[in-house]
C-alpha positions in Angstrom: 5.5 14.1 3.8 5.2 11.7 6.8 1.7 10.6 5.6 3.0 9.9 2.1 5.9 7.8 3.5 3.5 5.9 5.7 1.3 5.2 2.7 4.2 3.8 0.7 5.4 1.6 3.6 1.9 0.2 4.0 1.5 -0.4 0.3 4.9 -2.2 0.2 4.0 -4.4 3.2 0.6 -5.3 1.7 2.1 -6.2 -1.7 4.8 -8.3 -0.1 2.3 -10.0 2.1 0.1 -10.9 -0.9 3.0 -12.4 -2.8 4.1 -14.4 0.3 0.5 -15.7 0.8 0.3 -16.6 -2.9 3.6 -18.5 -2.9 3.7 -20.0 0.6 0.3 -19.7 2.1 -0.6 -18.5 5.6 -1.1 -21.1 8.3 -4.1 -23.3 7.3 -6.3 -20.4 6.2 -4.6 -19.5 2.9 -3.0 -22.3 0.9 -0.2 -21.6 -1.6 -1.3 -21.3 -5.2 0.4 -24.6 -6.1 -2.0 -26.4 -3.7 -5.0 -24.1 -3.5 -5.8 -23.9 -7.2 -7.3 -27.0 -8.7 -6.1 -27.5 -12.3 -8.8 -28.6 -14.8 -8.9 -31.6 -17.0 -7.4 -29.8 -20.0 -4.3 -28.9 -17.9 -3.4 -32.0 -15.9 -5.1 -34.7 -18.0 -7.7 -37.2 -16.8 -10.8 -38.8 -18.0 -14.0 -37.4 -19.7 -17.1 -39.5 -19.7 -20.3 -38.6 -21.5 -23.6 -40.1 -20.4 -26.9 -40.0 -22.2 -30.4 -40.3 -20.6 -32.2 -43.5 -21.5 -35.8 -42.5 -21.6 -38.7 -44.9 -21.5 -41.6 -44.7 -24.0 -44.0 -43.4 -21.4 -41.5 -40.7 -20.0 -42.9 -37.2 -19.9 -40.4 -35.1 -21.8 -41.8 -32.0 -20.2 -39.9 -33.0 -17.0 -36.6 -33.6 -18.9 -34.9 -30.3 -18.1 -35.7 -30.5 -14.4 -34.8 -34.2 -14.2 -31.4 -33.6 -15.9 -30.6 -31.0 -13.3 -31.5 -33.5 -10.6 -29.4 -36.1 -12.3 -26.4 -33.7 -12.5 -26.7 -32.8 -8.8 -26.9 -36.5 -7.8 -24.0 -37.5 -10.1 -21.8 -34.7 -8.8 -22.7 -35.9 -5.2 -21.7 -39.4 -6.2 -18.4 -38.2 -7.6 -17.7 -36.4 -4.3 -18.7 -39.4 -2.2 -16.5 -41.7 -4.2 -13.5 -39.4 -3.6 -13.4 -37.5 -6.9 -13.7 -34.1 -5.3 -12.0 -32.3 -8.1 -14.3 -33.8 -10.8 -17.0 -31.7 -12.4 -20.3 -32.6 -14.1 -22.3 -30.4 -16.5 -25.3 -30.8 -18.9 -24.5 -30.9 -22.6 -27.5 -30.6 -24.9 -30.9 -31.9 -23.7 -30.1 -35.5 -22.8 -26.3 -35.7 -22.1 -24.2 -35.2 -19.0 -20.4 -34.8 -19.2 -18.2 -35.8 -16.3 -14.6 -34.6 -16.2 -12.2 -36.2 -13.7 -8.8 -34.5 -13.6 -5.6 -36.3 -12.5 -7.2 -39.8 -12.6 -4.5 -42.5 -12.5 -6.9 -45.2 -13.3 -9.8 -43.9 -15.4 -11.3 -47.4 -15.9 -11.7 -47.7 -12.1 -13.6 -44.3 -12.0 -15.9 -45.5 -14.8 -16.5 -48.8 -12.9 -17.2 -47.0 -9.7 -19.7 -44.6 -11.4 -21.3 -47.5 -13.3 -24.0 -46.5 -15.8 -25.4 -44.2 -13.1 -28.8 -45.9 -13.2 -31.5 -46.0 -10.4 -31.2 -47.9 -7.2 -33.8 -50.6 -6.8 -34.9 -53.0 -4.0 -36.0 -56.4 -5.3 -37.0 -59.8 -3.8 -35.5 -63.2 -4.6 -37.8 -63.5 -7.7 -36.5 -60.2 -9.1 -39.7 -58.2 -8.3 -39.0 -54.6 -7.8 -40.6 -53.2 -4.6 -38.9 -49.8 -4.1 -36.6 -47.5 -6.1 -34.2 -44.7 -5.3 -37.0 -42.1 -5.5 -38.6 -43.7 -2.4 -35.5 -42.9 -0.3 -34.9 -39.4 1.2 -31.4 -40.2 2.5 -29.0 -42.9 3.4 -26.4 -42.4 6.2 -23.6 -44.4 7.7 -23.8 -45.0 11.4 -21.8 -46.8 14.1 -24.0 -47.6 17.1 -26.0 -50.4 18.7 -29.0 -51.6 16.8 -30.3 -54.4 19.1 -30.6 -55.4 22.7 -27.0 -56.5 23.0 -25.9 -52.9 23.2 -22.9 -53.7 20.9 -22.1 -51.0 18.4 -21.8 -52.1 14.8 -21.4 -50.4 11.4 -24.8 -50.1 9.6 -26.7 -48.0 7.1 -29.7 -46.0 8.2 -32.3 -45.2 5.5 -34.8 -42.4 5.7 -37.9 -43.2 3.5 -40.6 -41.1 2.0 -44.2 -41.7 3.1 -44.8 -43.7 -0.1 -41.5 -45.5 0.4 -42.6 -46.5 3.9 -45.8 -48.1 2.6 -43.9 -49.9 -0.1 -41.3 -51.2 2.3 -44.0 -52.5 4.6 -45.6 -54.4 1.8 -42.2 -55.7 0.6 -41.0 -56.9 4.0 -44.4 -58.6 4.7 -44.2 -60.4 1.5 -40.5 -61.4 1.9 -40.9 -62.9 5.5 -44.0 -64.8 4.4 -41.9 -66.8 1.9 -41.6 -70.5 2.7 -38.5 -71.1 0.5 -36.1 -69.4 2.9 -35.3 -66.6 0.5 -36.2 -63.9 3.1 -34.0 -61.2 1.6 -34.6 -57.8 -0.1 -31.7 -57.2 -2.4 -30.4 -53.7 -3.1 -29.3 -53.4 -6.8 -27.7 -50.7 -8.8 -27.6 -51.0 -12.6 -29.0 -54.5 -12.2 -26.1 -55.6 -10.1 -26.7 -56.6 -6.4 -24.6 -54.5 -4.0 -26.2 -55.8 -0.8 -28.7 -58.5 0.2 -29.9 -57.9 3.8 -32.2 -60.4 5.4 -35.7 -59.4 6.5 -36.8 -60.8 9.8 -40.0 -58.8 10.5 -42.4 -56.4 8.8 -40.9 -53.0 8.6 -43.3 -50.1 9.1 -41.2 -47.1 9.8 -39.7 -44.2 7.8 -36.2 -45.1 9.4 -34.8 -48.5 8.5 -31.5 -50.0 9.5 -29.4 -52.2 7.2 -26.9 -54.3 9.3 -23.7 -55.1 7.4 -22.6 -57.9 9.8 -19.3 -58.7 11.4 -17.1 -58.9 8.3 -13.6 -57.6 8.2 -14.4 -54.6 6.0 -17.8 -54.0 7.6 -17.2 -50.3 8.2 -15.9 -49.7 4.6 -18.9 -51.7 3.2 -21.4 -49.6 5.2 -19.8 -46.3 4.1 -19.9 -47.5 0.4 -23.5 -48.7 0.6 -24.7 -45.5 2.2 -22.9 -43.4 -0.4 -24.2 -45.4 -3.3 -27.8 -45.4 -2.2 -27.9 -41.7 -1.3 -26.2 -40.7 -4.5 -27.9 -43.2 -6.8 -31.4 -42.0 -6.8 -31.5 -40.8 -10.4 -34.8 -40.1 -12.1 -33.8 -42.3 -15.1 -31.0 -44.5 -16.3 -27.9 -42.9 -17.8 -25.9 -44.9 -20.3 -22.3 -44.3 -21.3 -22.2 -42.6 -24.7 -18.5 -41.7 -25.0 -15.3 -42.0 -22.9 -11.9 -40.5 -23.6 -8.7 -40.1 -21.8 -6.7 -36.9 -22.0 -3.0 -37.4 -21.5 -1.2 -35.4 -18.7 1.7 -34.5 -21.1 -0.8 -32.6 -23.3 -2.2 -30.8 -20.3 1.3 -29.9 -19.0 2.2 -28.5 -22.4 -1.0 -26.5 -22.6 -0.4 -25.1 -19.1 3.3 -24.1 -19.7 2.3 -22.5 -23.1 -0.5 -20.6 -21.5 1.6 -19.3 -18.6 4.3 -18.3 -21.0 1.8 -16.4 -23.1 0.4 -14.7 -20.0 3.9 -13.7 -18.8 4.9 -12.3 -22.2 1.7 -10.3 -22.4 2.2 -9.0 -18.9 5.7 -7.8 -19.6 4.7 -6.1 -22.8 1.9 -4.3 -21.1 4.1 -3.1 -18.3 6.8 -1.9 -20.7 4.1 0.0 -22.7 2.8 1.7 -19.5 6.3 2.7 -18.4 7.3 4.1 -21.8 4.1 5.9 -22.5 3.0 7.2 -19.0 6.4 7.3 -17.2 5.9 7.7 -13.4 2.2 7.0 -13.7 3.1 3.9 -15.7 5.5 2.7 -13.0 2.7 3.2 -10.4 0.3 1.3 -12.6 2.8 -1.6 -12.9 3.1 -1.8 -9.1 -0.7 -1.9 -8.8 -0.8 -4.6 -11.5 1.6 -6.8 -9.6 -0.5 -6.3 -6.4 -3.6 -7.2 -8.5 -2.0 -10.4 -9.7 -0.9 -11.5 -6.2 -4.4 -10.7 -4.8 -6.0 -12.6 -7.7 -3.8 -15.6 -7.0 -4.7 -15.6 -3.3 -8.4 -15.4 -4.0 -8.3 -18.2 -6.5 -6.4 -20.3 -3.9 -8.8 -19.6 -1.1 -11.8 -20.4 -3.3 -10.2 -23.5 -4.7 -11.1 -22.5 -8.2 -11.0 -25.3 -10.8 -8.7 -23.6 -13.3 -8.9 -24.6 -17.0 -7.5 -23.1 -20.2 -10.5 -20.8 -20.7 -10.1 -19.7 -17.0 -6.5 -18.7 -17.8 -7.8 -16.8 -20.8 -10.2 -15.0 -18.5 -7.3 -14.0 -16.2 -5.2 -12.7 -19.1 -8.2 -10.7 -20.4 -8.7 -9.1 -17.1 -5.1 -8.0 -16.9 -5.7 -5.9 -20.1 -9.0 -4.6 -18.6 -7.2 -3.6 -15.4 -4.6 -1.6 -17.3 -7.3 -0.1 -19.5 -8.9 1.6 -16.5 -5.6 3.2 -15.7 -5.1 4.3 -19.3 -8.4 6.2 -19.2 -7.5 7.9 -15.9 -4.0 8.8 -17.0 -5.3 10.4 -20.2 -7.7 12.5 -18.3 -4.9 13.6 -15.9 -2.8 14.5 -18.9 -5.6 16.6 -20.3 -6.0 18.5 -17.0 -2.3 19.2 -16.7 -2.1 20.5 -20.3 -5.0 22.9 -19.5 -2.9 24.4 -16.8 -4.4 22.7 -13.7 -2.2 21.9 -10.7 -0.9 18.3 -10.3 -3.1 17.7 -7.2 -6.2 19.0 -8.9 -5.4 17.1 -12.1 -5.3 13.8 -10.3 -8.6 14.4 -8.5 -10.3 15.7 -11.6 -8.8 12.9 -13.8 -10.3 10.2 -11.6 -13.7 11.8 -11.4 -13.9 12.3 -15.2 -12.8 8.8 -16.0 -14.9 7.1 -13.4 -18.2 7.0 -15.4 -16.5 5.5 -18.5 -14.7 2.9 -16.3 -17.9 1.9 -14.4 -19.9 1.6 -17.6 -17.3 -0.7 -19.2 -16.9 -2.9 -16.2 -20.7 -3.2 -15.5 -21.4 -4.4 -19.0 -18.6 -6.9 -18.7 -20.0 -8.1 -15.3 -23.4 -8.5 -17.0 -21.9 -10.6 -19.7 -20.0 -12.6 -17.1 -23.1 -13.3 -15.1 -24.9 -14.5 -18.2 -22.1 -16.9 -19.0 -22.2 -18.1 -15.4 -25.9 -18.6 -15.6 -26.2 -20.2 -19.0 -22.7 -21.6 -19.6 -21.5 -25.2 -19.1 -18.2 -26.9 -18.7 -15.1 -24.8 -19.3 -17.3 -21.7 -20.1 -18.0 -21.6 -16.4 -14.3 -21.5 -15.6 -13.9 -18.5 -18.0 -16.9 -16.8 -16.4 -15.6 -17.2 -12.8 -12.2 -15.8 -13.6 -13.7 -13.0 -15.6 -16.0 -11.9 -12.9 -13.3 -12.1 -10.2 -10.9 -10.2 -12.4 -13.3 -7.4 -13.0 -14.2 -6.9 -9.3 -10.6 -7.2 -8.1 -9.2 -4.9 -10.8 -11.7 -2.2 -9.9 -10.7 -2.5 -6.3 -6.9 -2.5 -6.8 -6.3 -0.5 -10.0 -8.5 2.4 -9.0 -7.8 2.6 -5.2 -4.1 1.7 -5.1 -3.0 3.8 -8.1 -4.7 6.8 -6.6 -3.0 6.3 -3.2 0.4 6.0 -4.9 -0.1 9.0 -7.1 -1.1 11.1 -4.1 1.9 9.7 -2.1 4.2 10.7 -5.0 2.9 14.3 -4.9 3.2 14.3 -1.1 6.9 13.3 -1.5 7.4 16.4 -3.7 7.8 14.4 -6.9 6.1 17.1 -9.0 8.1 17.3 -12.2 5.3 17.5 -14.7 7.4 15.7 -17.3 7.1 12.6 -15.2 3.4 12.9 -15.6 3.6 13.2 -19.4 2.6 17.0 -19.3 
């Protein structure tokens, strides 16, 4: 009796704690759902930009798949560095990349910042290209002394490849030998100059410093230059193929409609469980609420980018979670009708149902991993919530319901009519 009461008390405390964490957060570790979950483009509106790879005539198409992955990685890094941390980028088809930027107040500015996402080049005053982004391993912002004065200034430090070092030595030697005073090596992106540092001596090193100067916004300029160079080393030029803006009002309507549909579905499922399975149905509803709260906490901690397909995945896993309990409860009913004791019926019901439940969930996990592996865009959101839902439902709906059923028996709630016998 005491053990059963203790079990119920612990369950109640855990469920309440999960709901509190989901709604209000816990210190700085767990944020509330309203802040922790990132809403996708289709829910809060924003901008969607489609880029297409512009391939030269001599480009080896055998490298296209790998280069597109590289381009996606670099473009995502550029988005992060420019402050669009909630944006996503995915490959569409063979030659297209789609960028989704939620909650963008000025989509035109985002497009301008991203540019056409072409390669970074280093050219002299005559426009001759000496180096490209592929010759750079990294570009970092630093604030330290770069000369004998010992005065710290904002600057950009470049790390070059071995080939890049040789190219830079050739370029710097040629630039300082000019007699027209144009001793500069301009850094360009998309054909536009973003910086024109002067060259005073031949540069023969894998580490090169670009001094910004003593301008008012020197620190900001150095940060921007380092970000653009490090994120702009794409293997080919990407041209804007399509751009569209999704209104926030449409996203808000989709979100409210989806949440209402999910709430209605949840209520109907819980009513069905209580009417059909009585006490076992009530226990299932308690576990289902705990599952929902835990799911919300996990989504918040992981900062999942939630889209409409992601919400669909959550709603689907609610049905799957209850389905596991339905199988178990039916097995318990069979055991009770065959004359078994309540305690034995519960143990046997779980054992008999476990194989079917594991088979069903494993096949769903396999499908989810395939979607995660091969899917793009919003399909990934569906795959993430589906996989999380399956794992969490197995944990909560199997363990928690069994604990509560045993606690009920321990509290002498043994009227078989409450267990549908």
